[in-house]
C-alpha positions in Angstrom: -14.0 -15.7 -13.4 -13.1 -17.3 -10.0 -12.3 -15.2 -7.0 -8.8 -15.6 -5.5 -8.8 -16.6 -1.8 -7.4 -14.0 0.6 -3.7 -13.8 1.2 -4.3 -13.7 5.0 -7.0 -15.1 7.3 -8.2 -14.1 10.7 -7.7 -16.7 13.4 -11.4 -17.6 13.3 -11.3 -18.2 9.6 -8.1 -20.3 9.8 -9.7 -22.4 12.6 -12.8 -23.0 10.4 -10.6 -24.1 7.5 -8.5 -26.4 9.7 -11.6 -27.7 11.4 -10.3 -26.9 14.9 -11.6 -24.7 17.6 -10.8 -21.0 17.8 -9.0 -21.6 21.1 -6.8 -24.3 19.6 -6.0 -22.1 16.7 -4.9 -19.3 19.1 -2.9 -21.9 21.0 -1.1 -23.0 17.9 -0.5 -19.4 16.8 0.9 -18.5 20.2 3.1 -21.6 20.1 4.5 -20.3 16.8 5.3 -16.9 18.3 6.7 -18.3 21.5 8.9 -20.9 19.8 10.4 -18.4 17.3 8.8 -20.3 14.4 9.9 -23.8 15.4 6.4 -25.3 15.7 2.8 -24.3 15.7 0.7 -22.4 13.2 2.6 -19.6 11.4 1.2 -16.1 12.0 2.0 -12.5 11.2 1.5 -10.1 14.0 0.3 -6.7 13.1 0.2 -4.8 16.4 -2.3 -6.7 18.5 -3.8 -8.5 15.5 -2.6 -11.9 14.3 -3.2 -13.0 10.7 -2.5 -16.5 9.2 -0.9 -16.5 5.8 -2.8 -18.6 3.2 0.5 -20.3 2.3 1.0 -21.3 6.0 -2.5 -23.0 6.0 -1.6 -24.8 2.8 1.7 -26.1 4.3 0.1 -26.9 7.7 -2.6 -29.0 5.9 0.2 -30.9 4.1 2.7 -31.6 6.9 1.1 -30.7 10.3 2.4 -28.5 13.0 5.8 -29.7 13.8 8.7 -32.2 13.2 6.8 -35.1 14.7 4.1 -34.8 12.1 6.5 -34.9 9.1 
């Protein structure tokens, strides 16, 4: 029986999956928060903690981070 991937990833885990630096992943996550979800890497903020939804990583891998990538 195969194990399901987690529903949310830590920033470090998302960076590893996307093959980018941890700093770049934080930059993209903060861009998402600062732009009101217009561009960047979608995250959910839980207090001081940010988590990246698995579905956001799947979409990000398919289309990129913003309108210019589509």
